[in-house]
C-alpha positions as CSV (number, residue, x, y, z in Angstrom):
1,M,135.3,37.6,53.5
2,T,133.7,37.9,50.4
3,T,136.2,38.1,47.6
4,P,136.3,42.4,46.3
5,T,136.0,42.9,42.8
6,L,138.2,46.1,43.6
7,F,140.7,47.5,46.1
8,H,141.3,51.2,45.8
9,S,145.6,52.5,46.3
10,I,145.9,55.0,48.3
11,H,149.0,57.1,50.4
12,F,150.0,58.5,53.3
13,D,153.1,61.3,54.6
14,D,151.5,60.2,57.9
15,A,150.1,56.8,56.9
16,D,149.2,56.8,60.1
17,A,147.4,59.0,60.5
18,G,145.9,58.0,57.2
19,L,144.6,54.9,58.9
20,A,143.3,56.5,61.6
21,F,141.1,58.2,59.5
22,L,139.5,56.1,57.7
23,R,139.1,53.5,61.0
24,A,137.2,56.6,62.3
25,I,134.9,56.8,59.4
26,G,134.4,52.8,59.5
27,F,136.7,51.2,57.4
28,E,138.3,47.7,59.3
29,E,141.9,47.3,59.6
30,R,142.9,44.1,58.8
31,G,146.3,44.3,58.8
32,V,149.6,46.0,58.3
33,H,153.3,45.8,57.7
34,R,155.9,48.3,58.8
35,D,159.5,48.7,57.4
36,P,161.2,46.4,60.0
37,A,164.2,49.1,59.3
38,D,161.6,51.9,59.9
39,P,158.8,51.2,62.2
40,S,157.0,54.7,60.4
41,V,157.0,53.0,57.7
42,V,153.6,51.6,56.4
43,V,154.6,49.4,54.4
44,H,151.3,47.6,53.3
45,A,148.2,48.1,55.2
46,Q,144.5,46.3,53.9
47,L,141.3,47.9,54.6
48,S,137.9,46.2,54.2
49,W,135.1,49.1,53.7
50,G,131.3,46.0,54.3
51,G,133.3,42.5,54.0
52,A,133.0,43.7,49.7
53,G,135.8,45.5,49.5
54,G,138.4,48.3,50.6
55,V,141.3,50.2,50.1
56,M,144.9,49.4,49.6
57,C,147.1,52.2,51.1
58,G,150.9,52.6,53.2
59,S,153.7,55.6,53.3
60,A,154.6,57.2,49.8
61,Q,157.7,56.7,49.2
62,R,159.6,60.1,47.6
63,S,163.5,59.3,48.7
64,A,163.6,56.7,46.1
65,P,162.3,57.0,41.7
66,A,160.3,54.9,40.2
67,A,161.2,51.6,39.1
68,A,160.9,51.2,35.0
69,G,157.5,49.7,34.7
70,S,156.4,50.9,38.0
71,Y,155.4,54.0,39.7
72,Q,155.2,56.5,41.7
73,R,153.2,56.8,44.7
74,R,151.3,59.9,44.9
75,V,149.7,61.3,48.0
76,G,146.4,63.4,47.8
77,V,145.4,62.0,44.4
78,G,142.9,58.6,45.7
79,S,139.7,59.1,45.4
80,C,137.1,55.8,46.4
81,Y,133.6,55.8,46.2
82,L,132.1,53.7,49.4
83,V,128.2,53.3,49.3
84,V,126.8,53.1,52.4
85,P,123.3,50.6,53.9
86,S,121.5,54.5,53.8
87,D,119.9,57.8,53.1
88,E,120.2,58.6,57.0
89,A,124.6,57.1,57.0
90,V,125.3,59.1,54.6
91,D,124.7,62.0,56.7
92,E,126.3,59.7,60.2
93,V,129.9,58.9,57.5
94,Y,130.3,62.8,56.2
95,E,129.8,64.0,60.4
96,K,132.6,61.3,61.3
97,A,135.1,62.4,58.6
98,L,134.4,66.1,59.2
99,A,135.5,65.2,63.1
100,A,138.2,63.1,62.1
101,G,140.0,66.1,60.8
102,G,138.3,66.4,56.9
103,S,136.8,68.5,55.2
104,S,133.3,69.2,52.7
105,V,134.0,68.8,49.0
106,M,130.1,68.8,48.6
107,E,127.5,68.3,51.6
108,P,124.5,65.3,52.1
109,E,122.7,65.8,48.5
110,D,119.9,64.2,46.5
111,Q,121.0,62.6,44.0
112,D,118.3,63.2,41.2
113,Y,119.6,59.4,39.6
114,G,119.3,58.1,43.3
115,G,119.7,58.2,46.9
116,R,122.0,60.3,48.6
117,S,126.4,61.4,48.6
118,A,128.8,63.8,49.6
119,T,132.5,64.3,49.0
120,V,135.0,65.2,51.9
121,R,138.5,65.3,51.2
122,D,141.2,64.0,54.2
123,A,144.1,66.2,55.4
124,E,146.7,64.6,52.3
125,G,143.9,65.9,49.3
126,N,142.4,61.8,48.8
127,Q,138.9,62.6,48.3
128,Y,135.6,60.2,49.7
129,S,132.2,60.5,47.3
130,I,129.4,58.6,49.6
131,G,127.2,57.0,49.1
132,S,123.6,55.6,49.0
133,Y,123.3,54.3,45.5
134,A,124.5,51.2,44.0
135,G,124.0,50.9,40.7
136,E,120.6,49.9,38.9
């Protein structure tokens, strides 16, 4: 596996539904670690995107206050840019996201700066921009 340079962090109220959405749009599950005392809680999950990056995610922990030096894990504030290999792949991933219960934020369109892009939102509000533009 290529060493990733960036992993986004996303938290879900329903981590199992979030994981199902991510798998449906093309993420590959690398590991899911659950709380032994409550297996419905995903403590940490890692999914890859094209072998060069991905997301780390888990269940939100609303009951525990943020400790000193930590942050509160909020749901619905994640945003990722998913690079795909072609303009056609933008449309394919967009359609998969809608079929998996996502909603459209921006339909696929060609961009003046190059490539094609679209944006979807999962059921908990996290946004995923899908694009064929990978920078110059």
